[in-house]
C-alpha positions as CSV (number, residue, x, y, z in Angstrom):
1,M,15.6,3.2,3.5
2,D,15.3,1.2,6.7
3,L,12.2,1.0,8.8
4,K,13.2,3.7,11.3
5,Q,13.9,6.2,8.5
6,L,10.6,5.3,6.8
7,L,8.6,5.7,10.1
8,S,10.4,9.0,10.8
9,S,9.3,10.3,7.4
10,I,5.6,9.9,8.3
11,T,4.1,13.4,8.6
12,P,0.9,14.2,10.5
13,D,-0.8,14.5,7.1
14,I,0.4,11.1,5.9
15,Y,-0.6,9.6,9.3
16,S,-4.1,11.1,8.9
17,R,-4.4,9.6,5.4
18,L,-3.2,6.2,6.6
19,K,-5.7,6.3,9.5
20,L,-8.6,7.3,7.3
21,G,-7.7,4.7,4.7
22,V,-7.8,2.0,7.4
23,E,-11.1,3.3,8.8
24,I,-13.0,3.4,5.5
25,G,-11.0,0.8,3.6
26,K,-10.1,3.1,0.7
27,W,-7.3,5.4,-0.4
28,P,-8.0,9.1,-0.9
29,D,-8.4,8.4,-4.6
30,G,-11.2,5.9,-4.0
31,N,-9.3,2.7,-4.6
32,S,-9.8,0.0,-2.0
33,L,-7.0,-1.1,0.3
34,T,-5.9,-4.7,0.0
35,S,-5.7,-6.8,3.1
36,E,-1.9,-6.5,3.0
37,Q,-2.1,-2.7,2.6
38,K,-4.5,-2.4,5.5
39,E,-2.2,-4.5,7.7
40,L,0.9,-2.5,6.8
41,C,-1.0,0.8,7.3
42,M,-2.1,-0.4,10.8
43,Q,1.5,-1.3,11.7
44,A,2.7,2.1,10.5
45,I,-0.1,3.9,12.5
46,I,0.8,1.9,15.7
47,A,4.5,2.7,15.2
48,Y,3.9,6.4,14.6
49,E,1.6,6.7,17.6
50,Q,4.4,5.4,20.0
51,A,5.7,9.0,20.0
52,L,2.3,10.5,20.8
53,P,0.9,11.0,24.3
54,E,-1.4,8.1,25.3
55,D,-4.5,10.2,25.1
56,Q,-3.8,11.0,21.5
57,R,-3.4,7.5,20.3
58,T,-6.1,5.6,18.3
59,C,-6.6,2.9,20.9
60,L,-6.2,3.7,24.6
61,L,-6.4,0.4,26.5
62,Y,-8.2,0.5,29.7
63,T,-7.5,-2.1,32.3
64,S,-9.8,-2.4,35.3
65,P,-8.3,-2.2,38.7
66,S,-7.4,-5.5,40.1
67,P,-9.2,-6.7,43.3
68,R,-6.0,-5.9,45.2
69,D,-6.1,-2.3,44.0
70,K,-9.8,-1.9,45.1
71,R,-9.0,-3.1,48.6
72,Q,-6.3,-0.4,49.0
73,S,-8.7,2.5,48.1
């Protein structure tokens, strides 16, 4: 299975479990995530969220308007 197939097989339920695991540092069965598992989970979450609207993603980056933008208002 290649990476695209793996990512396309992530369901909303799996996504929620990965996200919770990263947030609390544990799997649903109570076992702790290793550093490697946490990193891989975060990568999978980021890849999954690329298909979501921006306002539904875990991290919405906000950039302040540049001084040039402020002058135009």
